[in-house]
C-alpha positions in Angstrom: 0.0 0.0 0.0 2.7 2.4 -1.0 0.1 4.9 -2.3 -1.3 5.3 1.3 2.0 5.9 3.1 2.0 8.8 5.6 4.8 10.0 7.7 4.3 9.6 11.5 2.6 12.4 13.4 5.1 14.8 14.9 8.0 13.7 12.7 8.2 17.0 10.9 8.1 20.3 12.9 7.1 23.6 11.4 9.7 26.4 11.3 9.0 29.2 13.8 7.9 32.2 11.8 9.0 35.4 13.6 8.9 39.1 12.9 5.4 39.1 11.3 3.6 41.6 13.5 2.1 41.6 17.0 -0.8 39.4 16.2 1.4 36.5 15.4 2.7 36.3 18.9 6.3 36.5 17.6 6.4 40.1 16.5 8.4 43.1 17.7 11.4 41.4 19.4 10.8 38.1 17.6 11.2 36.0 20.7 14.7 37.4 21.5 13.6 39.5 24.5 14.9 43.0 25.3 18.5 44.0 25.0 21.4 41.7 25.9 23.9 40.0 23.6 21.5 37.4 22.2 19.1 40.0 21.1 21.5 41.5 18.6 22.2 40.3 15.1 25.8 39.3 15.8 24.9 38.2 19.4 25.9 35.0 21.1 29.1 33.7 22.6 32.1 31.9 21.0 32.4 28.2 20.9 33.4 26.7 24.2 32.4 29.8 26.2 30.8 28.8 29.6 29.6 32.1 30.9 32.9 33.2 32.5 33.4 29.8 34.3 36.8 28.2 33.4 36.1 26.3 30.3 36.3 22.5 30.2 39.2 22.5 27.8 41.2 24.5 30.4 40.0 22.4 33.4 41.0 19.1 32.0 44.6 18.1 32.6 46.9 17.9 29.6 49.2 14.8 29.4 51.7 13.4 27.0 53.0 14.9 23.8 52.6 14.7 20.1 55.4 12.9 18.3 56.4 14.5 15.0 59.0 12.6 13.0 61.8 14.8 11.8 62.2 13.1 8.4 59.7 11.3 6.2 61.4 8.7 4.2 60.0 6.8 1.2 60.9 3.2 1.8 62.1 0.9 -1.0 62.7 -2.8 -0.3 65.8 -4.5 -1.8 63.5 -6.9 -3.7 62.4 -3.9 -5.9 66.1 -3.2 -6.9 66.3 -6.6 -8.8 64.7 -4.9 -11.9 68.0 -3.0 -12.5 70.8 -4.7 -14.4 74.0 -5.8 -12.7 76.5 -3.0 -11.9 73.9 -0.2 -12.3 74.3 2.8 -10.0 70.8 3.2 -8.3 70.1 6.8 -7.1 66.9 8.5 -5.9 66.6 10.1 -9.4 66.7 6.7 -11.1 64.2 5.3 -8.6 61.9 8.2 -9.4 62.3 7.5 -13.2 61.4 3.9 -12.6 58.3 5.0 -10.7 59.4 3.2 -7.5 59.2 6.4 -5.5 57.3 9.7 -5.9 58.2 13.3 -5.2 61.1 15.5 -6.3 62.9 16.1 -3.0 61.8 13.0 -1.0 64.2 11.2 1.2 64.8 7.5 0.3 65.4 4.6 2.8 66.4 1.1 1.5 65.0 -1.7 3.6 66.2 -5.3 3.7 63.0 -7.1 2.6 63.8 -9.9 0.1 67.1 -10.7 -1.6 69.3 -9.0 -4.0 70.3 -11.2 -6.9 73.2 -9.2 -8.5 75.7 -6.5 -7.5 74.5 -2.8 -7.6 75.9 0.5 -6.5 73.1 1.9 -4.3 72.9 5.5 -3.3 70.2 6.6 -0.9 69.6 8.8 2.2 69.3 5.9 4.7 69.7 2.1 4.9 68.6 -0.5 7.3 71.3 -2.7 8.7 70.0 -5.8 7.0 69.8 -3.9 3.6 73.5 -3.0 3.9 74.4 -6.6 4.7 72.5 -8.0 1.7 73.8 -5.4 -0.8 77.4 -6.1 0.3 76.8 -9.9 0.3 75.6 -9.6 -3.4 78.9 -7.8 -4.2 77.4 -4.3 -4.4 78.3 -1.0 -2.6 76.4 1.3 -0.4 76.7 5.1 -0.5 74.7 7.4 1.9 73.5 10.5 -0.1 73.4 13.8 1.7 
């Protein structure tokens, strides 16, 4: 009986119409009373204001701190470096060209996930200990870029 559906009584409330003359019951001051901050157009108080009482945000104790890392590295696992041919010098610019990393001036960190199958000259901003071991074990070299 979709043609006979009606919304429940009281589910929709009419908007209060104010400022339409004395006979409406909401004329003259339009339900705002006389004078005071809330009677004005720009009246009211700022968010969090509690009438002069110390606001909750200032009453609650503050604890701990927010950790902000000093450097954001783009990480590359050793496994991804296998796509380069043996003896290639792998730099952040070459990694960007191969679409392994993004960003012009991003810092690169090489991680030791996986295995390196052939020697490479790897130049990056940071290396994990296991990555250095695996690159040297494959016969490659590690150079920390500044």
